[in-house]
C-alpha positions as CSV (number, residue, x, y, z in Angstrom):
1,M,-19.1,-30.2,125.2
2,I,-20.5,-28.4,122.4
3,S,-17.2,-27.6,121.4
4,T,-16.3,-31.4,121.0
5,A,-19.8,-32.2,119.4
6,I,-18.6,-29.2,116.7
7,R,-15.1,-30.9,116.5
8,V,-16.8,-34.5,116.0
9,A,-19.5,-33.4,113.7
10,R,-16.7,-30.9,112.0
11,V,-19.0,-28.2,111.6
12,G,-18.0,-24.9,111.6
13,S,-20.2,-23.3,114.6
14,A,-23.0,-24.2,117.1
15,A,-25.4,-23.0,114.5
16,E,-24.6,-25.2,111.7
17,L,-24.1,-28.3,114.4
18,A,-28.2,-27.1,115.5
19,A,-29.1,-26.9,112.1
20,A,-27.3,-30.2,111.3
21,A,-29.0,-31.9,114.2
22,L,-32.5,-30.5,113.5
23,M,-32.0,-31.8,109.9
24,I,-31.3,-35.1,110.8
25,L,-34.2,-35.4,113.3
26,G,-36.6,-33.8,110.8
27,F,-37.0,-36.6,108.8
28,P,-37.7,-39.2,111.5
29,A,-40.5,-36.9,112.5
30,L,-41.8,-36.5,108.7
31,M,-42.3,-40.1,108.8
32,L,-43.4,-40.1,112.4
33,A,-46.5,-37.3,110.8
34,A,-47.0,-39.2,108.0
35,L,-47.6,-42.7,109.6
36,V,-49.5,-40.8,112.7
37,P,-51.0,-39.0,110.1
38,S,-51.2,-35.2,110.9
39,V,-50.9,-32.8,108.0
40,P,-49.6,-30.0,110.4
41,A,-47.2,-32.1,112.1
42,F,-45.9,-32.9,108.8
43,A,-45.8,-29.7,107.6
44,A,-44.0,-28.3,110.4
45,A,-41.1,-31.0,110.3
46,A,-40.9,-30.8,106.2
47,A,-40.5,-26.3,106.5
48,V,-37.4,-27.5,109.4
49,T,-35.7,-30.0,107.0
50,Y,-36.1,-27.4,104.1
51,L,-35.0,-24.5,106.1
52,A,-31.7,-26.7,107.8
53,D,-30.6,-28.2,104.6
54,H,-30.5,-25.0,103.0
55,F,-28.7,-23.6,105.8
56,L,-26.2,-26.1,105.6
57,H,-26.0,-25.7,102.1
58,R,-25.2,-22.2,102.7
59,K,-22.5,-22.6,104.8
60,N,-20.9,-25.4,102.7
61,S,-21.1,-27.6,105.7
62,Y,-18.7,-30.6,106.1
63,L,-21.6,-32.3,107.2
64,V,-23.9,-32.2,104.0
65,N,-20.7,-32.9,101.7
66,R,-20.0,-36.3,104.0
67,L,-24.0,-37.2,103.9
68,S,-23.5,-38.2,100.2
69,K,-21.1,-40.3,100.6
70,V,-23.4,-42.9,102.7
71,R,-26.0,-42.4,100.1
72,A,-28.1,-39.8,101.7
73,G,-27.0,-37.1,99.1
74,L,-29.4,-33.9,98.2
75,S,-31.5,-35.9,95.9
76,I,-31.6,-38.5,98.1
77,R,-33.2,-36.3,101.0
78,F,-35.6,-34.6,98.8
79,L,-37.0,-37.5,96.7
80,I,-37.5,-39.4,101.0
81,R,-39.1,-36.0,101.7
82,Q,-41.6,-36.6,98.6
83,L,-41.9,-40.5,99.3
84,L,-43.2,-39.6,102.8
85,L,-45.8,-37.1,101.6
86,I,-47.1,-39.7,99.1
87,L,-47.2,-41.8,102.5
88,L,-49.3,-39.3,104.1
89,L,-51.7,-39.1,101.4
90,A,-52.1,-42.9,101.6
91,R,-52.8,-42.5,105.7
92,L,-55.4,-40.0,104.9
93,S,-57.3,-42.4,103.0
94,L,-56.9,-40.6,99.9
95,A,-55.2,-42.9,97.9
96,D,-58.1,-43.0,95.6
97,N,-58.3,-39.7,95.3
98,L,-57.2,-37.9,91.9
99,I,-54.3,-35.6,94.0
100,F,-52.8,-39.3,95.1
101,Y,-52.1,-39.9,91.5
102,G,-51.5,-36.4,90.4
103,A,-48.8,-36.3,93.6
104,V,-47.3,-39.6,92.3
105,A,-46.7,-38.1,88.5
106,C,-45.6,-35.1,89.6
107,F,-42.7,-36.5,91.4
108,I,-41.8,-39.1,88.4
109,A,-41.9,-36.2,86.1
110,F,-40.0,-34.0,88.3
111,Y,-37.1,-36.1,89.0
112,G,-37.2,-37.2,85.0
113,L,-36.4,-33.8,84.7
114,Q,-33.2,-33.7,86.6
115,A,-31.2,-35.7,84.2
116,P,-31.7,-33.5,81.2
117,H,-30.8,-30.8,83.9
118,G,-27.9,-32.0,85.3
119,A,-26.5,-32.9,81.5
120,L,-27.1,-29.6,80.5
121,V,-25.5,-27.8,83.9
122,T,-22.4,-30.4,83.4
123,L,-21.8,-29.6,79.8
124,I,-22.2,-26.2,80.0
125,R,-19.5,-26.0,82.7
126,N,-17.3,-28.6,80.9
127,R,-17.4,-26.4,77.8
128,R,-16.3,-23.0,79.5
129,R,-13.8,-24.6,81.4
130,M,-10.7,-23.4,79.6
131,P,-7.7,-25.4,78.6
132,V,-5.6,-22.6,80.0
133,A,-6.7,-19.8,82.3
134,T,-4.9,-16.8,82.5
135,R,-4.5,-13.2,84.1
136,N,-3.1,-10.1,82.7
137,V,-3.0,-11.9,79.0
138,D,-4.6,-10.3,76.3
139,L,-7.2,-13.3,74.8
140,K,-9.5,-10.9,74.2
141,S,-8.4,-9.2,70.9
142,R,-7.4,-12.7,69.8
143,I,-10.2,-14.6,70.2
144,R,-14.0,-14.7,71.0
145,I,-15.1,-15.7,74.6
146,P,-18.7,-14.8,75.2
147,D,-20.0,-14.0,78.5
148,A,-20.8,-16.7,81.2
149,P,-24.0,-17.7,81.8
150,P,-26.1,-15.5,84.6
151,R,-25.2,-16.5,87.9
152,R,-28.7,-17.6,89.3
153,L,-28.7,-20.1,86.7
154,L,-25.7,-22.3,87.5
155,H,-24.7,-21.4,91.2
156,R,-25.8,-24.3,93.5
157,S,-28.3,-25.2,90.3
158,A,-28.6,-28.8,91.7
159,E,-30.2,-27.3,94.9
160,K,-32.6,-24.6,92.8
161,M,-33.9,-27.3,90.7
162,L,-35.1,-29.4,93.2
163,H,-36.4,-26.7,95.6
164,L,-39.2,-26.6,92.8
165,D,-40.5,-29.3,94.4
166,L,-41.8,-26.4,97.1
167,F,-44.7,-25.4,95.2
168,A,-46.3,-29.1,94.5
169,V,-45.9,-30.1,98.3
170,V,-47.2,-27.2,99.8
171,C,-50.1,-27.4,97.5
172,I,-50.7,-30.5,98.2
173,L,-50.7,-30.1,101.8
174,V,-53.4,-27.7,101.4
175,S,-55.4,-30.6,99.3
176,A,-54.8,-33.1,102.0
177,A,-56.0,-30.8,105.0
178,V,-58.9,-28.9,103.0
179,D,-60.2,-32.4,100.9
180,D,-60.0,-30.0,97.7
181,S,-57.4,-31.1,94.8
182,A,-58.0,-28.1,93.0
183,A,-54.6,-26.5,95.4
184,G,-52.6,-29.5,94.9
185,F,-52.8,-29.8,90.9
186,A,-52.1,-26.0,90.6
187,G,-48.7,-26.1,92.7
188,I,-48.2,-29.9,90.7
189,G,-48.0,-27.4,87.3
190,V,-46.1,-24.6,89.0
191,T,-43.5,-27.4,90.0
192,I,-43.3,-29.0,86.7
193,A,-43.7,-25.9,84.5
194,L,-40.7,-23.9,86.4
195,G,-38.7,-27.4,86.0
196,C,-39.5,-27.5,82.1
197,L,-38.6,-23.9,82.0
198,Y,-35.3,-24.0,84.3
199,V,-34.1,-26.7,81.3
200,L,-34.7,-24.8,78.7
201,A,-33.2,-21.8,79.9
202,L,-29.4,-23.8,79.9
203,V,-30.3,-24.9,76.4
204,P,-29.2,-21.7,74.5
205,Y,-25.6,-22.2,76.4
206,V,-24.4,-26.0,75.1
207,R,-24.3,-24.4,71.2
208,G,-23.4,-22.0,69.1
209,R,-21.9,-18.5,69.7
210,R,-22.7,-18.9,73.1
211,T,-19.7,-21.6,73.8
212,P,-16.0,-20.4,74.5
213,P,-13.6,-21.7,71.3
214,K,-12.2,-25.4,71.4
215,A,-8.8,-25.9,73.2
216,D,-7.2,-26.1,69.9
217,A,-7.8,-21.8,69.3
218,V,-7.6,-21.1,73.0
219,L,-4.0,-22.2,72.9
220,A,-3.0,-20.9,69.9
221,A,-4.1,-17.5,71.1
222,V,-2.0,-17.7,74.1
223,D,0.8,-18.6,71.8
224,D,0.3,-16.0,69.5
225,W,0.4,-13.4,72.7
226,L,3.3,-15.3,74.0
227,A,5.2,-14.0,70.8
228,V,4.4,-10.7,71.4
229,Y,5.5,-10.3,74.8
230,K,8.6,-12.4,74.8
231,P,8.6,-13.6,78.7
232,E,12.1,-13.7,79.7
233,T,11.8,-15.1,83.3
234,V,9.1,-17.5,84.5
235,L,7.6,-18.6,87.9
236,Y,6.7,-21.7,88.2
237,F,4.1,-23.2,91.0
238,S,2.2,-26.5,91.5
239,G,0.7,-27.2,94.6
240,S,-2.7,-27.5,96.9
241,K,-4.8,-24.3,97.2
242,D,-3.9,-24.5,101.1
243,S,0.1,-23.8,99.4
244,A,-0.7,-20.7,97.4
245,Y,0.9,-18.3,100.1
246,Q,4.1,-20.1,98.9
247,V,3.8,-18.1,95.3
248,N,2.0,-15.0,96.9
249,M,5.1,-14.2,98.6
250,W,7.1,-14.0,95.4
251,L,4.3,-11.8,93.6
252,E,5.7,-8.5,94.4
253,T,9.9,-9.8,93.7
254,M,8.2,-10.7,90.3
255,E,6.7,-7.1,89.6
256,Q,10.4,-5.6,90.4
257,L,12.3,-7.7,87.6
258,E,14.0,-6.6,85.0
259,T,13.4,-8.9,82.9
260,R,9.9,-10.0,81.5
261,P,8.1,-11.9,84.1
262,L,6.0,-14.6,83.6
263,I,3.9,-17.0,86.5
264,I,2.9,-20.7,85.1
265,L,0.5,-22.6,87.9
266,R,-0.5,-25.7,87.4
267,E,-3.8,-26.3,89.3
268,R,-6.9,-24.1,89.1
269,A,-7.6,-23.6,92.9
270,I,-3.9,-22.1,93.1
271,L,-5.2,-19.3,90.6
272,T,-8.2,-18.8,92.7
273,N,-6.5,-18.0,95.8
274,L,-3.4,-16.0,93.9
275,A,-2.8,-12.4,95.6
276,P,-3.5,-9.8,92.7
277,T,-1.0,-8.7,91.0
278,T,0.2,-6.5,87.7
279,V,2.3,-9.9,86.5
280,P,1.1,-12.3,83.7
281,V,-0.3,-15.3,84.6
282,I,-1.1,-18.5,83.1
283,C,-2.3,-21.2,84.7
284,V,-2.0,-24.9,82.7
285,P,-3.5,-28.0,84.2
286,G,-2.6,-30.0,81.5
287,G,1.0,-31.3,81.2
288,V,0.4,-31.6,77.3
289,H,-1.1,-28.2,77.0
290,L,2.1,-27.1,79.0
291,M,4.8,-28.6,77.1
292,N,3.1,-27.2,73.7
293,L,3.2,-23.9,74.9
294,D,6.1,-21.8,73.1
295,L,8.4,-20.6,75.9
296,S,11.3,-20.1,73.7
297,T,12.2,-17.0,74.8
298,V,11.9,-18.0,78.4
299,R,15.7,-18.0,79.6
300,V,15.2,-18.5,83.7
301,A,12.7,-20.7,85.1
302,L,12.0,-19.8,89.1
303,Y,10.7,-22.8,91.3
304,A,9.0,-22.0,94.5
305,A,8.5,-25.9,95.4
306,N,9.7,-29.2,95.3
307,V,6.5,-31.0,93.9
308,G,6.7,-33.9,91.1
309,K,4.8,-31.5,88.5
310,N,8.3,-29.7,88.0
311,I,9.4,-32.3,85.8
312,H,6.8,-30.6,82.8
313,L,9.3,-27.6,82.8
314,L,12.5,-29.1,84.1
315,R,12.9,-30.8,80.8
316,V,13.2,-27.8,78.6
317,P,17.2,-27.2,78.0
318,T,16.9,-23.8,76.7
319,M,16.0,-22.1,80.2
320,K,18.0,-22.5,83.0
321,H,16.0,-23.7,86.4
322,V,16.6,-22.3,89.7
323,F,15.0,-23.3,93.2
324,I,14.1,-20.5,95.0
325,G,11.7,-22.6,97.4
326,H,9.2,-20.6,99.9
327,G,11.2,-19.2,103.0
328,D,14.4,-20.0,105.0
329,S,14.8,-22.5,108.1
330,D,16.6,-25.4,109.4
331,K,13.8,-27.4,108.1
332,L,14.5,-30.8,106.6
333,A,12.7,-29.3,103.9
334,S,15.1,-26.5,103.1
335,V,17.8,-29.2,102.0
336,N,15.7,-31.0,99.9
337,P,17.5,-34.1,98.0
338,Y,15.3,-33.5,95.1
339,S,17.3,-29.8,95.2
340,K,20.2,-31.2,92.9
341,V,17.9,-30.8,89.6
342,Y,18.5,-27.8,89.3
343,D,20.7,-25.8,87.7
344,E,21.2,-23.1,90.9
345,V,19.9,-23.1,94.2
346,W,19.4,-19.4,95.3
347,T,19.5,-19.0,99.2
348,A,19.2,-15.9,101.2
349,G,22.6,-15.8,102.6
350,R,25.7,-18.1,104.1
351,A,23.7,-20.3,106.0
352,G,21.7,-21.7,103.1
353,R,24.9,-22.5,101.5
354,D,26.5,-24.2,104.9
355,R,23.1,-26.1,105.2
356,Y,23.5,-27.5,101.9
357,A,27.3,-28.7,102.7
358,I,26.2,-30.2,106.3
359,A,23.6,-32.2,104.6
360,D,25.6,-33.6,101.6
361,V,22.4,-34.4,99.5
362,G,24.3,-33.7,96.1
363,V,24.0,-29.9,95.7
364,R,27.2,-28.6,94.5
365,D,28.6,-25.8,95.9
366,E,29.3,-23.7,93.1
367,D,25.7,-23.7,92.5
368,I,24.4,-21.8,95.3
369,V,24.0,-17.7,95.3
370,E,23.2,-16.3,97.5
371,V,20.7,-13.4,96.7
372,G,18.7,-12.1,100.3
373,R,15.3,-12.4,101.2
374,P,13.6,-9.7,98.7
375,Q,10.7,-10.1,100.7
376,L,12.0,-8.9,103.8
377,A,12.2,-5.1,102.7
378,P,9.1,-4.4,104.5
379,I,10.5,-5.1,107.7
380,Q,11.8,-2.0,110.3
381,S,14.8,-2.6,112.0
382,W,14.4,-1.7,115.4
383,Q,15.1,1.2,117.2
384,G,14.1,0.2,120.8
385,V,10.8,0.7,122.6
386,P,9.0,4.3,122.3
387,D,8.7,6.0,125.0
388,G,5.3,6.0,126.6
389,R,4.2,2.7,125.2
390,I,4.6,-0.8,127.2
391,P,6.8,-3.2,124.9
392,T,5.0,-5.7,122.3
393,V,5.6,-9.5,122.6
394,L,4.3,-11.3,119.4
395,Y,4.0,-15.2,120.2
396,A,3.6,-16.9,116.2
397,P,4.2,-20.6,116.5
398,T,4.4,-22.7,113.9
399,W,1.5,-25.6,113.0
400,E,1.8,-29.0,114.3
401,G,3.7,-30.5,110.8
402,W,2.6,-34.0,109.3
403,D,4.6,-36.3,111.1
404,G,3.8,-35.8,115.2
405,N,6.9,-34.7,115.9
406,P,7.1,-32.8,119.0
407,G,9.9,-30.3,118.0
408,N,7.4,-29.0,115.2
409,T,5.5,-26.4,117.4
410,S,5.5,-24.8,121.1
411,I,2.0,-24.5,121.0
412,V,0.8,-28.0,122.3
413,L,3.8,-28.1,125.4
414,A,4.5,-24.8,126.1
415,G,1.6,-22.7,124.5
416,E,-0.1,-22.0,127.7
417,N,2.7,-21.6,129.9
418,I,4.3,-19.0,127.5
419,V,1.1,-16.9,127.5
420,K,0.8,-16.8,131.0
421,K,3.8,-15.8,131.8
422,L,3.6,-12.9,129.3
423,V,0.2,-11.7,130.4
424,K,1.3,-12.0,134.3
425,A,4.7,-10.2,133.4
426,D,5.7,-7.4,135.7
427,P,6.5,-4.7,134.4
428,P,3.5,-5.4,132.2
429,V,4.0,-6.2,128.3
430,R,1.4,-6.4,125.9
431,V,1.4,-9.9,123.6
432,L,-0.1,-10.4,119.9
433,Y,-0.8,-14.0,119.4
434,K,-0.8,-14.6,116.0
435,P,-0.8,-18.9,115.2
436,H,-0.4,-20.1,111.9
437,P,-3.2,-20.9,109.7
438,F,-3.1,-24.2,109.4
439,T,-2.6,-25.1,113.2
440,G,-5.1,-27.8,114.4
441,T,-5.6,-29.3,111.1
442,V,-3.7,-32.5,111.6
443,S,-3.6,-32.7,115.6
444,A,-6.5,-32.5,118.1
445,E,-4.1,-31.7,121.0
446,A,-2.9,-28.6,119.5
447,G,-6.3,-27.5,118.0
448,A,-7.2,-27.9,121.8
449,A,-3.7,-25.4,122.8
450,H,-4.9,-23.1,120.4
451,R,-8.6,-22.4,121.6
452,C,-6.7,-22.4,125.1
453,I,-4.3,-20.1,124.5
454,T,-6.9,-17.7,122.7
455,A,-9.1,-17.8,125.8
456,L,-6.0,-16.8,127.7
457,V,-5.2,-14.1,125.6
458,E,-8.9,-12.9,125.6
459,K,-9.4,-13.0,129.6
460,A,-6.2,-11.0,129.7
461,A,-7.4,-8.3,127.1
462,A,-10.8,-8.2,129.4
463,E,-9.0,-8.0,132.6
464,R,-6.5,-5.2,131.3
465,A,-9.1,-3.3,129.8
466,A,-11.0,-3.2,133.5
467,D,-7.6,-1.9,135.2
468,S,-7.1,1.6,135.7
469,R,-3.8,1.6,135.5
470,F,-4.1,0.8,131.5
471,T,-5.8,4.1,130.0
472,G,-5.7,5.3,125.5
473,D,-6.7,8.1,123.7
474,T,-10.3,7.3,123.2
475,A,-10.6,10.0,120.7
476,A,-7.9,9.0,118.8
477,Q,-8.9,5.5,118.9
478,D,-12.5,6.6,117.9
479,R,-10.7,8.3,114.9
480,A,-8.9,5.2,113.9
481,T,-11.9,3.4,113.8
482,E,-13.6,5.9,111.4
483,E,-10.7,5.8,108.8
484,L,-11.2,1.7,109.1
485,A,-14.7,2.1,108.2
486,R,-13.6,4.8,105.5
487,I,-10.8,2.4,103.7
488,E,-12.9,-0.7,104.3
489,A,-15.6,0.8,102.4
490,R,-13.5,2.2,99.7
491,L,-12.1,-1.5,99.5
492,A,-15.2,-2.9,99.2
493,E,-16.1,-0.7,96.3
494,L,-12.8,-1.4,94.3
495,A,-13.3,-5.2,95.1
496,G,-16.8,-4.7,93.5
497,V,-15.8,-2.2,90.5
498,G,-16.3,-5.1,87.7
499,G,-17.3,-7.5,90.4
500,D,-16.3,-11.2,90.3
501,K,-15.9,-12.7,86.8
502,G,-19.0,-15.0,86.2
503,D,-16.7,-18.2,85.7
504,E,-13.3,-19.4,84.5
505,A,-13.7,-18.4,80.7
506,E,-15.1,-14.7,81.3
507,A,-12.2,-14.3,84.4
508,T,-9.7,-15.5,81.4
509,R,-11.2,-12.4,78.9
510,D,-11.2,-9.6,81.3
511,G,-8.3,-10.6,83.7
512,I,-6.4,-7.4,83.0
513,V,-5.3,-5.6,86.0
514,D,-6.2,-2.1,86.5
515,V,-3.1,-0.6,87.5
516,D,-4.7,2.6,88.7
517,K,-7.0,0.2,90.5
518,H,-4.0,-1.9,92.0
519,E,-1.8,0.8,92.8
520,E,-4.8,2.4,94.8
521,I,-5.6,-1.1,97.1
522,A,-2.1,-1.3,98.1
523,R,-2.0,2.6,99.3
524,L,-5.1,1.7,101.2
525,R,-4.2,-1.9,102.5
526,A,-1.2,0.0,104.0
527,E,-3.5,2.9,105.4
528,W,-5.4,0.0,106.8
529,N,-2.8,-1.5,108.5
530,G,-1.5,1.9,110.2
531,A,-5.4,2.7,111.2
532,Y,-5.6,-0.8,112.8
533,W,-3.2,-0.7,114.9
534,R,-4.4,2.9,116.1
535,S,-7.9,1.8,116.7
536,F,-7.2,-0.1,120.0
537,P,-5.0,1.0,122.5
538,S,-1.1,-0.3,122.5
539,H,-1.5,-2.0,125.8
540,E,-4.4,-4.3,124.4
541,H,-3.9,-7.9,123.9
542,R,-4.7,-9.5,120.6
543,V,-5.8,-12.1,119.1
544,I,-4.8,-12.2,115.3
545,T,-6.0,-14.4,112.8
546,G,-6.8,-14.5,109.2
547,A,-4.3,-12.7,106.3
548,E,-4.5,-9.1,107.9
549,P,-2.9,-7.5,109.5
550,R,-0.1,-9.5,107.9
551,L,2.9,-11.3,109.9
552,Y,5.2,-8.3,108.6
553,D,2.9,-5.7,110.3
554,C,3.1,-7.7,113.8
555,F,6.7,-8.1,113.3
556,N,7.2,-4.1,113.0
557,V,4.4,-3.2,115.8
558,S,6.3,-5.9,118.2
559,D,9.5,-5.5,120.5
560,A,10.3,-9.2,120.7
561,M,9.0,-12.4,119.7
562,V,8.8,-15.8,120.7
563,S,8.5,-18.5,118.1
564,D,9.5,-22.4,116.6
565,I,11.7,-23.4,114.5
566,S,10.3,-21.8,111.0
567,S,11.3,-19.3,108.6
568,V,9.4,-17.1,110.8
569,V,12.3,-16.9,112.8
570,S,14.6,-16.2,110.1
571,D,12.2,-13.4,108.7
572,F,12.3,-11.7,112.1
573,I,16.0,-12.0,112.7
574,A,15.9,-9.1,109.5
575,S,14.2,-6.9,112.0
576,G,17.3,-7.0,114.6
577,K,14.8,-7.3,117.8
578,P,15.5,-10.2,120.5
579,Y,13.4,-13.2,120.1
580,A,13.2,-17.0,121.5
581,V,12.3,-19.8,120.2
582,T,11.2,-22.8,122.5
583,D,12.6,-26.5,122.5
584,S,10.2,-28.2,122.8
585,A,11.4,-31.6,121.8
586,E,13.6,-31.2,124.7
587,L,16.9,-31.6,123.2
588,G,18.8,-29.3,125.3
589,V,20.4,-25.8,124.3
590,E,23.8,-26.6,123.2
591,E,21.9,-29.7,121.2
592,F,19.4,-27.1,120.1
593,K,21.4,-24.3,118.8
594,R,23.7,-27.1,116.8
595,Q,21.0,-28.2,114.9
596,N,19.0,-24.9,114.2
597,T,21.3,-22.3,113.3
598,A,18.6,-19.7,113.4
599,V,17.7,-19.8,116.9
600,R,22.0,-19.0,117.7
601,A,21.5,-16.0,119.2
602,A,18.1,-16.4,120.8
603,T,17.1,-17.1,124.0
604,I,16.2,-20.7,124.1
605,L,13.0,-21.3,126.3
606,S,12.1,-24.7,127.6
607,N,8.7,-26.1,127.8
608,S,8.3,-24.6,131.1
609,A,8.9,-21.1,129.7
610,A,11.1,-20.1,132.6
611,E,13.6,-18.9,130.6
612,L,11.4,-16.2,129.5
613,G,12.3,-13.5,131.6
614,D,15.9,-13.1,129.6
615,L,13.9,-12.3,126.7
616,L,11.9,-9.5,128.6
617,D,14.9,-8.1,130.2
618,A,17.1,-7.4,126.7
619,V,13.9,-5.5,125.6
620,R,13.5,-3.4,128.4
621,D,17.1,-2.3,128.5
622,P,18.5,-2.9,125.2
623,S,22.1,-1.5,126.2
624,S,22.4,-4.9,128.3
625,D,21.7,-7.4,125.8
626,P,23.7,-10.1,125.8
627,L,22.8,-11.3,122.3
628,A,22.7,-8.1,120.4
629,K,26.2,-8.6,118.8
630,D,25.4,-12.0,118.0
631,R,22.1,-11.6,116.0
632,G,23.5,-9.0,114.1
633,E,26.3,-11.5,112.7
634,L,23.4,-13.8,112.6
635,K,21.4,-11.8,110.6
636,R,24.2,-11.0,108.2
637,Y,25.1,-14.9,108.0
638,L,21.2,-15.8,107.4
639,L,20.1,-12.8,104.9
640,G,23.2,-11.6,103.7
641,P,24.6,-8.2,103.8
642,D,22.2,-5.4,104.0
643,E,24.2,-3.8,100.6
644,P,23.2,-4.4,97.9
645,K,20.1,-4.6,98.4
646,S,18.2,-7.7,98.2
647,I,16.2,-7.1,95.2
648,D,19.1,-5.7,93.2
649,Q,20.8,-8.9,94.2
650,F,17.9,-11.1,92.6
651,N,17.7,-9.0,89.5
652,T,21.7,-9.7,89.1
653,A,21.3,-13.3,89.7
654,V,18.4,-13.3,87.2
655,A,20.1,-11.9,84.8
656,N,23.7,-13.8,85.3
657,L,22.0,-16.8,84.8
658,A,20.2,-15.9,81.3
659,L,23.3,-15.2,80.2
660,K,24.3,-18.6,80.9
661,A,21.1,-20.0,79.3
662,E,22.0,-17.5,76.4
663,A,25.7,-18.9,76.3
664,R,24.2,-22.6,76.2
665,N,22.0,-22.2,73.2
666,V,24.3,-20.6,71.5
667,G,27.2,-22.7,72.2
668,Q,24.8,-25.4,70.9
669,V,23.9,-23.9,67.7
670,S,28.0,-23.5,67.1
671,R,28.3,-26.9,67.5
672,L,26.0,-28.2,65.3
673,G,27.2,-25.6,62.7
674,A,30.5,-26.7,62.8
675,A,29.2,-30.6,62.4
676,N,27.3,-29.3,59.3
677,A,23.9,-30.2,60.8
678,D,20.7,-29.3,58.8
679,P,19.5,-25.8,59.4
680,A,16.0,-27.2,60.2
681,E,17.2,-30.0,62.4
682,T,19.5,-27.7,64.2
683,A,16.8,-25.3,65.0
684,E,14.9,-28.0,66.7
685,L,17.7,-29.4,68.3
686,T,18.7,-26.0,69.8
687,N,15.3,-24.5,71.0
688,A,14.4,-28.4,72.0
689,L,11.0,-27.3,73.4
690,P,8.3,-29.9,74.0
691,R,6.0,-28.7,71.3
692,Q,9.1,-29.7,69.0
693,R,9.9,-32.4,70.1
694,G,7.1,-34.7,69.0
695,A,6.9,-36.9,72.3
696,S,3.9,-39.1,72.4
697,A,0.9,-37.7,74.2
698,G,1.5,-40.6,77.2
699,E,5.2,-39.7,77.2
700,E,4.3,-36.2,77.9
701,A,1.4,-37.2,80.2
702,D,3.3,-38.9,82.8
703,G,6.7,-36.7,82.7
704,V,8.7,-39.7,82.3
705,S,10.7,-39.3,78.6
706,A,14.3,-37.9,77.9
707,G,14.5,-35.0,77.3
């Protein structure tokens, strides 16, 4: 029942649910205490509402955010509490007492301070919001960006300002209890004085040298940096904050490019969720600002997602545009008709090429280039189950998707059956359950199935821990746990060096990565991964959520995997290990294989998971695995050859396309020169950059203009 209430209220825990209930019930209790009247009861109810409200705000509770939508926002709740205090004074027959008039005047004046306070906070934040936010771009030497205001002034500023009424409320209650106005007026004075001081403390940050430069100066500084850096290859990305993983998967590849890389983002939320990188990053939320950047040296633009904002860069003819995607699978998204707007589409292997041919969505075969998957380099090939260790099976279902298709995920119809058979397998296996992070975000049924599977795995882990047949090296686990603590302490120390920047402007000014620190963090994370797997027995079932350990780390410690149609399957094939895929839509084995290339070397599971034994047999005796040869052929078909390495193929493709872009630009100059074009006009038409086109702001904003 509690879990149902948590889901309905959309709070994160039982503690949040309890706090929400206390806050909601606290206000009727306040009214009742005021009407009785009872000062002690009123004080107790007020304390409950203050504390519950504060707790929910610290947790950023969804419920608190929703209250503002029904006219019960933060300010209203404080105002109601103050009005009920006035009612209490009236019911105590203090309406003719000076403390009554003092309280009324105090709360009116206090609310009068909210307007300048809110206006100043908004003005400071707006003025410090950069038109272009950056990382690893040296703007500090080009423009002056002042320090952010102290965090204590702007962080949760409305809540802090409103809580200054505590002094007045407490002291007025004391006055009502002892029938002495002195304490009340002292509290009133403190509340009003502190409110005025808070407003005055904000004033210096809206003028003079404490405000960042205007947009024109910032954009000019970025252009100046671009002119010096001369980027050649751009990774362009736009999307929601939840899609940041789609660009994060390409960061390491961008760092290994043989040309000068640049990452262009379109949403601040993506920049906030971007993983650490040494590549320069420019976040340009405004289409007009993007089109005015000097990107004349860029020859290749890479796109990881098909989104509407791509048009703002696609309209530039001096660079070649490539769709690289964010995974390789048989889902319809992998053959989106939008892809035909690019000069080339890069796929991992032959399968991607054939996929477009079968889909017939307008992408020409000559525009497809096979480059492998550089991200798969960390995935280790299978050498069989090590002696002395029981096999490990990874269950990594994808999420339910937006369309409710029963074939999207196995978690609802087959998940429990799969896990039950795995934890009861004889001879035994170890189960790792790593669900997709979006699981349950659309379907309550999928969320319930996830919780049930989690409970199954945890129960099986507890039973195995009590089973005398399973033992581990306790001393080695203790050493690994100590090593984990040491590594995590060092990582926390490195994360604390410099700390989080005060705001976007300060992060832009100081956001130059420390390469030595970046490399040390990468090394420590690799050490953390090794220590993590050694910190518990190799037979222990585990539920793995969160960013660490990563999916590929789970691949490397597993001997087989069960999953659904997604890029996870294509990636796992790089390991050469046995795998199973669930036909949750019940298409039938032959039709399922016909529609989905990546499952042609898989054990196909029905929703009952009755076929799971075939997968486990292949793991226990690789020599009699009937699908081993098929997996090798499918790996080459999906992901391309092992040699040359994928990153080398990728760099070659970038270089070849850059030559095509350069040839196009030179050809433009030659044709215009042959026509005796004016030199100035020739330069303008050849570069054809948006900042030189003179398009109107309206055309740039909607991305509809010709170009």
